[in-house]
Backbone as numpy.savetxt, mean C-alpha at the origin, in Angstrom:
# Nx Ny Nz CAx CAy CAz Cx Cy Cz
12.67 11.87 -1.26 11.37 11.84 -0.60 10.77 10.45 -0.85
10.55 9.64 0.19 9.98 8.30 0.03 8.52 8.34 -0.43
8.19 7.43 -1.32 6.82 7.30 -1.82 6.30 5.90 -1.52
4.99 5.79 -1.36 4.32 4.51 -1.16 3.09 4.52 -2.06
2.86 3.41 -2.75 1.63 3.25 -3.54 0.78 2.20 -2.85
-0.48 2.54 -2.60 -1.43 1.65 -1.94 -2.53 1.36 -2.96
-2.85 0.08 -3.18 -3.93 -0.27 -4.11 -4.87 -1.28 -3.48
-6.12 -1.24 -3.93 -7.13 -2.20 -3.49 -8.19 -2.31 -4.57
-8.83 -3.45 -4.61 -9.95 -3.62 -5.53 -11.09 -2.70 -5.10
-12.04 -2.45 -5.98 -13.13 -1.51 -5.71 -13.86 -1.86 -4.41
-13.95 -3.13 -4.07 -14.58 -3.52 -2.79 -13.61 -3.23 -1.66
-13.28 -1.95 -1.46 -12.22 -1.57 -0.53 -12.56 -1.80 0.94
-13.81 -2.07 1.25 -14.15 -2.28 2.66 -13.80 -3.69 3.14
-13.30 -4.55 2.24 -12.99 -5.91 2.65 -11.52 -6.29 2.53
-10.72 -5.53 1.79 -9.32 -5.87 1.58 -9.18 -7.03 0.61
-8.02 -7.57 0.34 -6.76 -7.15 0.91 -6.29 -5.83 0.31
-5.27 -5.26 0.92 -4.69 -4.01 0.45 -3.23 -4.27 0.09
-2.85 -3.85 -1.09 -1.47 -3.99 -1.56 -0.74 -2.70 -1.23
0.42 -2.81 -0.59 1.08 -1.62 -0.06 2.53 -1.45 -0.51
3.02 -2.29 -1.36 4.39 -2.11 -1.80 4.85 -3.18 -2.77
6.00 -2.91 -3.36 6.60 -3.90 -4.25 7.73 -4.62 -3.52
8.39 -5.51 -4.21 9.41 -6.34 -3.56 10.60 -5.54 -3.05
10.74 -4.27 -3.45 11.85 -3.44 -3.01 11.45 -2.45 -1.91
10.25 -2.58 -1.39 9.76 -1.66 -0.35 10.49 -1.87 0.97
10.45 -0.85 1.80 11.11 -0.87 3.11 10.49 -1.93 4.01
11.24 -2.97 4.38 10.68 -4.05 5.21 10.16 -3.56 6.56
10.81 -2.55 7.15 10.34 -2.03 8.44 8.98 -1.36 8.29
8.79 -0.60 7.22 7.49 0.03 6.97 6.43 -1.04 6.72
6.78 -2.07 5.96 5.82 -3.13 5.65 5.40 -3.86 6.93
6.31 -4.01 7.87 5.99 -4.63 9.16 4.97 -3.78 9.92
5.15 -2.46 9.89 4.21 -1.56 10.56 2.83 -1.58 9.91
2.77 -1.96 8.63 1.49 -2.04 7.91 0.93 -3.46 7.92
1.59 -4.35 8.68 1.18 -5.75 8.79 1.09 -6.41 7.42
2.07 -6.09 6.57 2.07 -6.60 5.20 3.11 -7.71 5.05
2.73 -8.74 4.30 3.61 -9.86 4.02 3.96 -9.87 2.55
5.19 -10.31 2.24 5.61 -10.43 0.86 4.84 -11.60 0.23
4.30 -11.38 -0.95 3.41 -12.36 -1.58 3.66 -12.36 -3.08
3.63 -13.54 -3.67 3.77 -13.66 -5.12 2.46 -14.19 -5.69
1.79 -13.35 -6.49 0.53 -13.75 -7.12 0.81 -14.88 -8.12
-0.06 -15.87 -8.19 0.13 -16.93 -9.18 0.21 -16.33 -10.59
1.20 -16.76 -11.34 1.37 -16.29 -12.71 2.27 -15.08 -12.84
2.59 -14.40 -11.73 3.49 -13.24 -11.78 4.92 -13.69 -11.48
5.89 -12.95 -11.98 7.29 -13.27 -11.69 7.90 -12.24 -10.75
7.07 -11.55 -9.96 7.52 -10.54 -9.01 6.69 -10.65 -7.74
7.22 -10.08 -6.66 6.55 -10.10 -5.37 5.91 -8.74 -5.09
4.88 -8.75 -4.26 4.24 -7.54 -3.74 4.07 -7.72 -2.24
3.78 -6.64 -1.55 3.42 -6.73 -0.14 1.91 -6.57 -0.03
1.30 -7.46 0.74 -0.15 -7.48 0.89 -0.51 -7.50 2.37
-1.50 -6.69 2.74 -1.95 -6.59 4.12 -3.43 -6.97 4.21
-3.80 -7.58 5.32 -5.21 -7.88 5.56 -5.97 -6.66 6.07
-5.22 -5.60 6.40 -5.87 -4.37 6.86 -6.64 -3.72 5.71
-7.68 -2.99 6.07 -8.46 -2.26 5.07 -7.66 -1.05 4.59
-7.93 -0.57 3.38 -7.23 0.63 2.89 -7.31 1.80 3.87
-8.46 2.02 4.48 -8.60 3.11 5.45 -7.63 2.94 6.61
-7.46 1.72 7.09 -6.54 1.47 8.20 -5.09 1.70 7.76
-4.76 1.29 6.54 -3.42 1.52 6.00 -3.15 3.01 5.87
-4.11 3.75 5.31 -3.94 5.19 5.13 -3.80 5.90 6.48
-4.57 5.46 7.48 -4.46 6.04 8.82 -3.06 5.81 9.40
-2.54 4.60 9.25 -1.21 4.29 9.78 -0.13 5.10 9.07
-0.26 5.21 7.75 0.73 5.97 7.00 0.69 7.45 7.38
-0.49 7.99 7.62 -0.59 9.39 8.06 0.11 9.55 9.42
-0.13 8.62 10.32 0.50 8.65 11.63 2.04 8.63 11.51
2.53 7.93 10.49 3.97 7.81 10.26 4.54 8.99 9.46
3.69 9.97 9.14 4.18 11.17 8.48 3.96 11.23 6.98
3.26 10.26 6.41 3.00 10.25 4.97 1.76 11.09 4.67
1.75 11.68 3.47 0.62 12.49 3.00 0.20 12.00 1.62
-1.09 12.07 1.33 -1.59 11.65 0.02 -1.19 12.67 -1.03
-0.60 12.17 -2.12 -0.21 13.02 -3.24 -1.22 12.90 -4.38
-1.87 11.74 -4.49 -2.82 11.55 -5.57 -3.66 10.31 -5.36
-4.82 10.30 -6.00 -5.75 9.16 -5.95 -6.22 8.90 -7.37
-6.35 7.63 -7.75 -6.81 7.30 -9.09 -7.62 6.02 -9.06
-8.52 5.91 -10.01 -9.24 4.67 -10.24 -8.75 4.08 -11.55
-8.31 2.83 -11.50 -7.78 2.16 -12.68 -8.55 0.87 -12.85
-9.49 0.83 -13.78 -10.33 -0.37 -13.93 -11.09 -0.62 -12.64
-10.89 -1.77 -12.05 -11.55 -2.14 -10.80 -10.66 -1.88 -9.58
-9.61 -1.09 -9.76 -8.64 -0.84 -8.70 -8.62 0.63 -8.30
-8.54 0.86 -7.00 -8.36 2.21 -6.47 -6.92 2.33 -6.00
-6.24 3.44 -6.33 -4.83 3.60 -6.00 -4.58 4.94 -5.34
-3.82 4.91 -4.25 -3.39 6.12 -3.54 -1.87 6.19 -3.63
-1.35 7.36 -3.94 0.10 7.59 -3.89 0.36 8.52 -2.72
1.27 8.11 -1.85 1.60 8.92 -0.66 3.09 9.22 -0.66
3.46 10.31 0.02 4.86 10.66 0.15 5.14 11.15 1.56
6.41 11.11 1.90 6.86 11.61 3.19 8.04 12.54 2.93
7.96 13.74 3.47 9.05 14.69 3.31 10.32 14.12 3.89
11.43 14.37 3.23 12.73 13.94 3.74 13.04 14.67 5.04
13.63 13.96 5.96 13.93 14.56 7.26 15.29 15.21 7.27
């Protein structure tokens, strides 16, 4: 069952929205308008989208994903979504 983690800073109405790690499905990342990005000081890549979290969640729902959990971590809001295996 594929999972996606979506995170954004508390100011979620402005973005950016992080939607995957360097091993995420490139086709899905394209549908979320996300580009691979390396934060200064990190030794790993993430996918980042200019879309708002609400827009990302709407697209993922359209693609068959469902929210499994939501959490607040410091100044970050995180959604975990899954899609049933076909």
